[in-house]
NUTIPA-887355 format. One record per residue (C-alpha): x, y, z; residue in three letters. Coordinates in steps of 0.25 Angstrom, whole numbers, plus 5000, padded with zeros to 4 digits. Example, Ala and Ser with C-alpha at 12.3 -4.5 7.8 and 13.67 -1.06 7.14 Angstrom:
# residues 2
504949825031Ala
505549965029Ser
END
This chain:
# residues 184
544652215420Met
544052075419Glu
542552105417Lys
541652045407Lys
540752135400Val
539552115390Leu
539152215380Val
537852175373Ile
537652225359Leu
536352235352Ala
535952285338Gly
535852435339Gly
536852455350Phe
537652585352Glu
539052565346Glu
539752665355Ile
539252615368Glu
539552465364Ala
540952485358Val
541352585369Thr
540952495380Val
541552375374Ile
542852445371Asp
543052515385Val
542752385393Leu
543752305385Arg
544752415387Arg
544452395402Ala
544752245400Gly
543352195401Ala
542952075393Glu
541852135385Val
540952045377Thr
540052115366Ala
538852035364Ala
537752055353Gly
536352015356Leu
536451925343Arg
537651865337Glu
538451945327Gly
538752095324Pro
537852195331Val
537552325324Arg
537552455333Gly
536552575332Ser
537552645323Arg
537852535314Gly
539152485320Val
539152335321Thr
539952265332Leu
540252115333Val
539952065347Pro
540851975354Asp
539751875356Glu
538251865355Pro
537551895368Leu
536951745368Ala
538451695370Glu
538751785382Val
537351815389Ala
537651705400Asp
539051755403Arg
539351845415Asp
539751995413Phe
540252105422Asp
539552205414Leu
538552205403Val
538452325394Val
537252365385Leu
537652475374Pro
536452565370Gly
535952605357Gly
534652575350Leu
534152475347Pro
535252405354Gly
534752435368Ala
533352385364Val
533952255359His
534752235372Leu
533452265380Arg
532652155372Asp
533652045373Asp
533351965386Pro
534851915387Arg
535252065389Val
534452075401Lys
534851935406Gln
536351975405Val
536152105412Leu
535352045423Glu
536451935425Arg
537552035425Thr
536952125435Leu
536552005444Ala
538051965444Ala
538452105448Gly
538852145434Gly
538652285427Leu
537752325416Val
538052445407Gly
537052505397Ala
537252635389Ile
536352725380Cys
534952655377Ala
535352525385Ala
535052575399Pro
533652615395Ala
533352505385Tyr
533952385392Val
534252415407Leu
533052485410Ser
531952395404Pro
532652275411His
532652335425Gly
534152355426Phe
534052505429Leu
533052495441Ala
533552575452Gly
534752625444Arg
535252755438Arg
535552745424Ala
535752825411Thr
535452795396Cys
535452875383His
534452995385Pro
533752955372Gly
533252825379Val
533052885393Arg
531552865393Asp
531752715391Glu
532552705404Met
531352675413Arg
532052625425Glu
533252675433Gly
533552815436Glu
534052885423Tyr
535252975425Thr
535953065415Asp
537353015418Gly
538252975406Arg
538552845413Val
537752795425Val
538252685434Val
537252625444Asp
537752505451Gly
537952395440Pro
537252475429Val
538052575420Val
537252655410Thr
537652765401Ser
537052865391Lys
537552835377Gly
538652825366Pro
539352955372Gly
539452895386Thr
539952755381Ala
541352775385Met
540952825399Glu
540052705400Phe
541152615396Ala
542152675406Leu
541052665417Ala
540852515414Leu
542352495415Val
542352575429Glu
541152485434Cys
541952355430Leu
543352395433Gly
543352525442Gly
543752665439Pro
545252635437Glu
544852535426Lys
543952645419Ala
545052745420Ala
546152645415Glu
545252615403Val
544852765400Asn
546352815401Gly
546752785387Pro
545252815381Met
545152955388Phe
543652945389Ala
542953055398Arg
542252995410Arg
END
């Protein structure tokens, strides 16, 4: 699967959501770039530190088939407040690409920037009131056109496999899941 994926990491990201998505998409053969909002290591919400492949400043002008936003707080707030994130999302969707957001990211990033207008979406129930646009649905993973959303850390594997399916089809998702034995 020759697809280019960007996973944006901000201080306070949810570790399970970020690492699971990066790992599963790489297993699928996607070229995944983990980019930090700033240069250098990024500390997650539970104290796990990841070293991004590149800073967002170096990759923000590149084209991606999929851009993924892990949740976690305050990570999702930092993503929302960085204008480059909105620009990357707008450009990706305008070019026919996909956007994935999990946990707090649908409510804190996609909703305030207008990406959920007229779409069904889900997010972590604890931040549901922050999702002021879009139709909230209680699904674990919700795919509505080019926007894929999910609830939280416990749905990260399902979310990652749904992203693989969106990029490479159900056969690719089944192939990747085969040796992992994830429930879908």
